[in-house]
C-alpha positions as CSV (number, residue, x, y, z in Angstrom):
1,M,144.9,90.6,68.4
2,E,143.8,92.8,71.3
3,I,140.2,93.2,72.6
4,I,139.2,96.3,74.6
5,Q,135.8,96.7,76.1
6,K,134.4,99.5,78.1
7,E,131.1,100.9,79.1
8,I,130.5,104.6,79.0
9,R,127.6,106.8,80.2
10,L,126.3,109.3,77.7
11,K,125.0,112.5,79.2
12,S,121.3,112.9,79.5
13,R,119.6,114.6,76.6
14,G,116.1,115.6,75.6
15,R,114.1,114.0,72.9
16,G,115.7,114.2,69.5
17,F,118.7,113.1,67.4
18,H,122.0,114.1,68.9
19,L,125.5,114.0,67.4
20,I,127.7,112.0,69.9
21,T,130.8,111.1,67.9
22,D,133.1,113.4,69.9
23,E,131.6,112.3,73.2
24,I,132.5,108.7,72.4
25,K,136.0,109.6,71.2
26,Q,136.7,111.6,74.3
27,A,135.4,108.7,76.6
28,C,137.5,106.1,74.7
29,P,141.1,107.3,74.4
30,E,142.1,103.7,73.6
31,L,140.8,104.3,70.1
32,S,143.8,106.5,69.3
33,K,146.2,103.6,69.8
34,V,144.5,101.3,67.3
35,E,146.1,101.2,63.8
36,V,143.5,98.8,62.3
37,G,140.5,97.4,63.9
38,M,136.7,97.4,64.4
39,A,134.6,99.1,67.0
40,F,131.3,97.5,68.0
41,L,128.9,99.9,69.7
42,H,125.9,98.6,71.7
43,L,123.4,101.0,73.3
44,K,121.9,99.2,76.4
45,H,118.4,100.6,76.1
46,T,115.0,99.8,74.5
47,S,113.7,103.4,74.1
48,A,116.7,105.0,72.4
49,S,118.8,104.0,69.4
50,I,122.1,104.8,67.6
51,T,122.7,105.4,63.9
52,L,125.2,106.9,61.5
53,N,124.1,109.9,59.5
54,E,124.8,113.5,58.5
55,N,127.3,115.3,60.8
56,A,127.5,118.8,59.2
57,D,124.0,120.2,58.8
58,P,122.0,120.2,62.1
59,D,118.8,120.5,60.1
60,V,119.1,116.8,59.3
61,R,118.9,115.9,63.0
62,K,115.9,118.3,63.4
63,D,114.1,116.7,60.4
64,M,114.6,113.2,61.7
65,E,112.4,113.7,64.8
66,P,109.2,114.6,62.9
67,I,109.9,111.9,60.3
68,F,109.9,109.2,63.1
69,N,107.0,110.8,64.9
70,H,105.0,110.5,61.7
71,L,106.1,106.9,61.2
72,V,105.3,105.9,64.9
73,P,102.9,108.4,66.4
74,E,102.0,108.7,70.1
75,N,98.6,108.0,71.7
76,Q,97.4,105.3,69.3
77,P,94.3,103.5,70.6
78,W,95.8,100.1,69.8
79,Y,98.8,100.6,72.1
80,V,98.6,98.3,75.1
81,H,101.9,99.2,76.7
82,T,101.0,102.7,78.0
83,F,101.8,102.7,81.7
84,E,105.0,104.8,81.3
85,G,103.5,107.5,79.3
86,P,102.5,108.3,75.7
87,D,106.1,108.5,74.5
88,D,107.1,105.1,75.8
89,M,105.6,102.6,73.4
90,P,106.5,104.7,70.3
91,A,110.1,104.9,71.7
92,H,110.4,101.1,71.8
93,A,109.2,100.8,68.2
94,K,111.6,103.6,67.0
95,S,114.4,101.8,68.8
96,S,113.6,98.6,66.9
97,L,113.4,100.4,63.6
98,I,116.7,102.2,63.9
99,G,118.6,99.7,66.1
100,V,121.0,99.8,69.0
101,N,124.2,98.6,67.4
102,L,126.8,100.0,65.1
103,N,129.9,98.4,63.6
104,L,132.6,100.9,62.7
105,P,136.0,100.3,61.1
106,I,139.0,101.9,62.9
107,T,142.0,103.2,60.8
108,K,145.0,105.0,62.2
109,G,143.4,105.7,65.6
110,R,140.1,107.0,64.3
111,F,136.7,105.8,63.3
112,N,136.9,105.4,59.5
113,L,133.8,107.3,58.7
114,G,132.7,109.1,55.5
115,T,133.3,112.9,55.3
116,W,129.7,113.7,56.3
117,Q,129.0,110.8,58.8
118,G,128.6,111.1,62.5
119,I,127.2,108.9,65.3
120,Y,123.7,109.9,66.5
121,L,122.1,109.1,69.8
122,C,118.4,108.9,68.9
123,E,116.6,109.8,72.2
124,H,113.0,108.7,71.8
125,R,111.7,109.6,75.3
126,N,110.9,113.1,76.5
127,H,113.2,112.5,79.5
128,G,115.3,109.4,78.8
129,G,118.1,110.1,81.2
130,M,121.7,109.0,81.0
131,R,122.3,106.2,78.5
132,S,124.9,103.4,78.6
133,L,127.0,102.5,75.6
134,V,129.3,99.4,75.5
135,I,132.2,99.9,73.2
136,T,134.1,96.8,72.1
137,I,137.3,97.3,70.1
138,I,139.0,94.5,68.3
139,A,142.5,95.5,67.1
140,N,145.4,93.8,65.5
């Protein structure tokens, strides 16, 4: 058994749901050498999240933003944590709802995803900046 771990920096993006599967694969060439294994992805932030969803139709990513803005709106009078701006507290809540971890099987050097699945970075801040992602691969 081999364990590989690395931390990568994802480029800065604006608010929204962004397909990052290729960015992760390019930053992690070790993946191509794994015949069978698991990849554990951990986003090291509390105002962004990662998830697995539609990779073909960009309208899905566009629709996700208003869905989550409706579920967790900005500028609510009951928010106490408001020092960092109106997008900050909702960003924390959205991050908790979606999550910051993914577990993905690896088969023959690739993430073993469904035909229409891709990895999203869900940026919940207007200006979130670069994001750090820890990738841990366990391979046989």
